[in-house]
C-alpha positions in Angstrom: 96.5 67.6 114.9 95.9 68.3 112.0 92.7 69.3 110.1 90.6 66.9 108.7 91.1 66.0 105.0 89.3 67.1 102.3 87.9 63.8 100.7 88.7 63.3 97.5 85.7 61.5 96.2 81.9 62.2 96.8 78.8 60.0 96.5 75.8 61.9 94.7 74.6 63.2 97.8 77.2 64.5 99.4 78.0 66.0 95.8 74.1 67.2 95.6 74.7 69.4 99.2 78.0 71.1 98.6 76.3 72.2 95.0 72.8 72.9 96.4 71.0 71.3 94.1 69.4 67.8 93.8 71.0 64.2 93.4 68.9 64.1 90.3 69.5 67.7 89.2 73.1 66.5 89.2 72.7 63.0 87.1 70.6 64.9 84.4 74.5 67.4 84.3 75.9 64.8 83.8 74.4 63.3 80.5 74.5 66.6 79.5 77.9 68.2 80.4 80.5 65.3 78.5 83.2 67.2 80.9 81.5 65.6 83.7 82.6 61.8 83.8 82.0 60.4 87.9 84.1 57.4 88.6 81.9 54.3 89.2 81.9 51.7 91.7 79.9 48.0 91.4 75.7 48.7 91.4 77.4 51.8 89.1 77.4 53.9 92.0 78.4 57.5 91.3 81.9 59.2 92.9 82.0 62.2 92.1 85.6 64.7 92.5 86.5 67.9 94.0 87.1 68.6 90.2 83.6 67.4 89.2 82.7 69.9 92.2 83.7 72.9 90.6 82.2 72.5 87.2 79.0 71.6 88.8 79.3 74.6 90.9 80.2 76.6 87.4 77.1 74.7 85.5 74.9 76.2 88.6 76.3 79.9 87.6 76.1 79.6 84.1 72.0 78.2 84.4 70.8 80.4 87.5 72.4 83.3 87.5 74.1 84.5 84.1 70.1 82.7 82.4 72.2 80.4 79.9 70.6 77.6 77.9 71.9 74.0 78.7 73.3 73.8 75.0 74.7 77.5 75.7 76.3 76.3 79.0 77.7 73.5 77.2 79.2 75.2 74.6 80.8 77.7 76.9 82.0 75.5 78.2 83.4 73.0 75.8 85.2 76.8 74.7 86.9 77.0 77.7 85.6 80.5 78.5 87.8 81.4 80.8 87.0 84.6 83.4 89.4 86.9 82.1 88.2 85.8 78.6 86.2 89.0 78.2 89.1 91.4 79.0 90.4 93.1 76.0 93.4 91.3 74.7 96.8 93.5 74.6 99.1 92.6 72.1 102.8 91.8 73.4 104.4 93.8 71.2 102.7 96.5 72.4 103.8 96.0 75.9 105.9 99.0 77.3 108.0 97.3 79.8 109.9 99.8 81.1 106.3 101.2 82.3 105.4 97.7 83.4 108.8 97.8 85.6 107.9 101.6 87.0 104.3 100.5 88.3 105.7 97.1 89.9 108.6 99.3 91.1 105.2 101.9 93.4 103.4 98.9 93.8 106.6 97.2 96.2 107.2 100.4 97.7 104.0 101.1 98.8 103.6 97.6 100.1 107.3 98.1 102.0 106.0 101.5 103.8 102.7 99.7 104.6 104.4 97.6 107.3 103.9 94.5 104.6 106.1 91.8 105.4 105.6 89.8 101.6 104.9 86.7 104.5 101.7 86.8 104.1 100.7 86.4 107.2 97.8 89.2 108.7 99.0 92.4 109.6 
């Protein structure tokens, strides 16, 4: 038998436990961040998706680790700032494709000589 599937939706208590905050914090964040739109059941119970959980974890990181304000975190998420956005940009016209190919061939050579089989398994 296979492993049990990850649930598609989580009740607020389950979501709060996964994020590491209380349910009232999730309810507050749901009001403050328009990106989070939980499904609603009769009785107005909220169900949060896995994507909502990932977003909550990012909000928690921004607020607790990066020390953003609620407004700052909201703007940050609205702009869609990602993990690699702080890297310097490279203009396509300035790319040296021959150099890139040489680097990739060197990496390939190193991998093949290290016994890497490309199957993704552990060595």
